[in-house]
N, CA and C atoms as an extended XYZ file, in Angstrom:
177
Properties=species:S:1:pos:R:3:atomname:S:1:resname:S:1:resid:I:1 pbc="F F F"
N       -13.709       20.306      -16.530 N   MET     1
C       -13.714       20.297      -14.932 CA  MET     1
C       -13.848       19.124      -14.695 C   MET     1
N       -13.255       18.313      -13.719 N   ILE     2
C       -13.317       16.785      -13.519 CA  ILE     2
C       -14.462       16.796      -12.132 C   ILE     2
N       -15.478       16.078      -12.065 N   ASN     3
C       -16.122       15.808      -11.408 CA  ASN     3
C       -15.955       14.487      -10.764 C   ASN     3
N       -15.678       14.671       -9.337 N   ARG     4
C       -15.330       13.211       -8.430 CA  ARG     4
C       -16.021       13.286       -7.222 C   ARG     4
N       -16.993       12.030       -7.347 N   ILE     5
C       -17.842       11.351       -6.525 CA  ILE     5
C       -17.117       10.795       -5.170 C   ILE     5
N       -16.926       11.837       -3.954 N   VAL     6
C       -16.553       10.950       -2.836 CA  VAL     6
C       -17.665        9.967       -2.494 C   VAL     6
N       -17.155        8.655       -2.021 N   VAL     7
C       -18.511        8.027       -1.421 CA  VAL     7
C       -18.211        7.606       -0.030 C   VAL     7
N       -17.496        8.107        0.538 N   GLY     8
C       -17.191        8.352        2.032 CA  GLY     8
C       -15.986        7.789        2.614 C   GLY     8
N       -16.006        7.043        3.700 N   ALA     9
C       -14.417        6.639        4.620 CA  ALA     9
C       -14.026        5.766        3.531 C   ALA     9
N       -14.895        5.181        2.779 N   HIS    10
C       -14.378        3.992        2.251 CA  HIS    10
C       -13.742        4.127        1.332 C   HIS    10
N       -13.644        4.804        0.419 N   TYR    11
C       -12.864        5.367       -0.626 CA  TYR    11
C       -11.366        5.132       -0.831 C   TYR    11
N       -11.038        4.106       -1.824 N   GLY    12
C        -9.676        3.361       -2.042 CA  GLY    12
C        -9.083        2.559       -1.186 C   GLY    12
N       -10.264        1.994       -0.243 N   LEU    13
C       -10.102        1.347        0.156 CA  LEU    13
C        -9.421       -0.098        0.277 C   LEU    13
N        -9.948       -0.664       -0.828 N   LYS    14
C        -9.898       -1.954       -1.882 CA  LYS    14
C        -8.727       -1.618       -2.404 C   LYS    14
N        -8.198       -0.491       -3.173 N   ASP    15
C        -6.672       -0.670       -3.579 CA  ASP    15
C        -5.826       -0.373       -2.700 C   ASP    15
N        -5.960        0.047       -1.124 N   TRP    16
C        -4.803        0.010       -0.005 CA  TRP    16
C        -4.952       -1.394        0.540 C   TRP    16
N        -6.021       -2.011        0.464 N   ILE    17
C        -5.690       -3.749        0.906 CA  ILE    17
C        -4.884       -4.443        0.045 C   ILE    17
N        -5.613       -4.307       -1.592 N   ALA    18
C        -4.927       -4.898       -2.639 CA  ALA    18
C        -2.929       -4.425       -2.402 C   ALA    18
N        -2.971       -3.382       -2.133 N   GLN    19
C        -1.623       -2.789       -2.113 CA  GLN    19
C        -0.626       -3.629       -1.283 C   GLN    19
N        -1.519       -3.729        0.102 N   ARG    20
C        -0.731       -3.921        1.457 CA  ARG    20
C        -0.580       -5.634        1.011 C   ARG    20
N        -1.500       -6.314        0.353 N   ALA    21
C        -1.553       -7.915        0.508 CA  ALA    21
C        -0.852       -7.875       -0.715 C   ALA    21
N        -0.302       -7.609       -1.602 N   THR    22
C         0.808       -7.587       -2.369 CA  THR    22
C         2.157       -7.488       -1.890 C   THR    22
N         2.095       -6.749       -0.919 N   ALA    23
C         3.318       -6.232        0.121 CA  ALA    23
C         4.106       -7.702        0.730 C   ALA    23
N         3.056       -8.261        1.473 N   VAL    24
C         3.079       -9.208        2.226 CA  VAL    24
C         3.383      -10.631        1.732 C   VAL    24
N         2.799      -10.456        0.062 N   ILE    25
C         3.301      -11.888       -0.521 CA  ILE    25
C         4.452      -11.518       -1.343 C   ILE    25
N         4.999      -10.246       -1.237 N   MET    26
C         6.287      -10.131       -2.086 CA  MET    26
C         6.971      -10.500       -0.403 C   MET    26
N         6.874      -10.160        0.576 N   ALA    27
C         8.286      -10.137        1.479 CA  ALA    27
C         8.059      -11.327        2.301 C   ALA    27
N         6.622      -12.116        2.339 N   VAL    28
C         7.040      -13.557        2.238 CA  VAL    28
C         7.929      -14.354        1.273 C   VAL    28
N         7.837      -14.372       -0.117 N   TYR    29
C         8.551      -14.790       -1.028 CA  TYR    29
C         9.824      -14.359       -1.042 C   TYR    29
N        10.448      -13.216       -0.417 N   SER    30
C        11.656      -12.693       -0.716 CA  SER    30
C        12.137      -13.350        0.848 C   SER    30
N        11.914      -13.792        1.720 N   VAL    31
C        12.146      -14.283        2.942 CA  VAL    31
C        12.270      -15.951        2.563 C   VAL    31
N        11.479      -16.606        2.132 N   LEU    32
C        11.519      -18.097        1.678 CA  LEU    32
C        12.660      -18.205        0.915 C   LEU    32
N        13.271      -16.907       -0.826 N   ILE    33
C        14.286      -17.402       -1.557 CA  ILE    33
C        15.105      -17.400       -0.393 C   ILE    33
N        15.578      -16.467        0.492 N   ALA    34
C        16.812      -15.909        1.484 CA  ALA    34
C        17.028      -17.099        1.907 C   ALA    34
N        16.258      -17.747        2.448 N   ALA    35
C        16.064      -19.083        3.539 CA  ALA    35
C        16.643      -19.926        2.340 C   ALA    35
N        16.167      -20.136        1.427 N   VAL    36
C        16.592      -21.516        0.929 CA  VAL    36
C        17.762      -21.379        0.138 C   VAL    36
N        18.408      -19.795       -0.564 N   LEU    37
C        19.637      -19.598       -0.726 CA  LEU    37
C        20.631      -19.606        0.262 C   LEU    37
N        20.282      -19.660        2.011 N   LEU    38
C        21.377      -19.627        2.665 CA  LEU    38
C        21.370      -21.111        3.293 C   LEU    38
N        20.430      -21.777        3.430 N   VAL    39
C        20.396      -23.130        3.488 CA  VAL    39
C        21.770      -23.620        2.167 C   VAL    39
N        21.384      -23.567        0.967 N   VAL    40
C        21.789      -24.836        0.159 CA  VAL    40
C        22.997      -24.053       -0.537 C   VAL    40
N        22.910      -22.224       -0.346 N   ARG    41
C        24.649      -21.933       -0.589 CA  ARG    41
C        25.195      -22.606       -1.605 C   ARG    41
N        24.726      -22.207       -2.546 N   PRO    42
C        25.567      -22.120       -3.912 CA  PRO    42
C        26.805      -21.891       -4.139 C   PRO    42
N        27.953      -22.707       -4.264 N   SER    43
C        28.863      -21.556       -4.024 CA  SER    43
C        30.019      -21.646       -5.424 C   SER    43
N        29.332      -22.621       -6.280 N   THR    44
C        30.050      -22.756       -7.766 CA  THR    44
C        28.857      -22.462       -8.767 C   THR    44
N        29.539      -22.398       -9.744 N   PHE    45
C        29.018      -22.284      -10.910 CA  PHE    45
C        27.967      -23.387      -11.853 C   PHE    45
N        28.627      -24.715      -11.315 N   GLU    46
C        27.666      -25.933      -11.229 CA  GLU    46
C        26.793      -26.063      -10.145 C   GLU    46
N        26.859      -25.165       -8.981 N   ALA    47
C        25.732      -25.622       -7.960 CA  ALA    47
C        24.708      -25.029       -8.651 C   ALA    47
N        25.178      -23.445       -8.739 N   TRP    48
C        24.166      -22.344       -9.587 CA  TRP    48
C        23.569      -22.959      -10.475 C   TRP    48
N        24.039      -23.739      -11.424 N   GLN    49
C        23.094      -24.396      -12.330 CA  GLN    49
C        22.073      -25.560      -12.095 C   GLN    49
N        22.548      -26.306      -10.717 N   GLU    50
C        21.528      -27.037      -10.006 CA  GLU    50
C        20.486      -26.281       -9.536 C   GLU    50
N        20.629      -25.659       -9.178 N   PHE    51
C        19.861      -25.067       -8.042 CA  PHE    51
C        18.989      -24.457       -8.928 C   PHE    51
N        19.152      -23.805      -10.177 N   SER    52
C        18.174      -23.385      -11.090 CA  SER    52
C        18.045      -24.079      -12.239 C   SER    52
N        17.624      -25.184      -12.619 N   PRO    53
C        17.381      -25.804      -13.618 CA  PRO    53
C        16.643      -24.873      -15.473 C   PRO    53
N        15.706      -24.035      -14.772 N   MET    54
C        15.062      -23.365      -15.740 CA  MET    54
C        15.822      -22.597      -16.977 C   MET    54
N        17.385      -22.143      -16.348 N   VAL    55
C        18.672      -21.602      -16.908 CA  VAL    55
C        19.204      -22.188      -17.770 C   VAL    55
N        19.252      -22.169      -19.063 N   SER    56
C        20.076      -23.061      -20.108 CA  SER    56
C        21.188      -22.450      -20.200 C   SER    56
N        22.236      -23.087      -20.209 N   SER    57
C        23.716      -22.782      -20.318 CA  SER    57
C        23.839      -23.089      -22.258 C   SER    57
N        25.095      -21.761      -22.511 N   SER    58
C        24.947      -21.955      -24.004 CA  SER    58
C        25.728      -23.129      -24.646 C   SER    58
N        26.791      -23.374      -23.584 N   SER    59
C        27.623      -24.661      -24.110 CA  SER    59
C        27.295      -26.162      -23.956 C   SER    59
């Protein structure tokens, strides 16, 4: 049998706050990436390569 001690109204509050904070960070990051892509608008393969220099090409 599992004995769980319930400590009151704040049970799990830190986990819930951490989850919401992470969701806000991810939402802000997604909006920023979308805005950058809308402004830059890379339309060719070469433009995408300039946009993300971290990706290496095989040629």
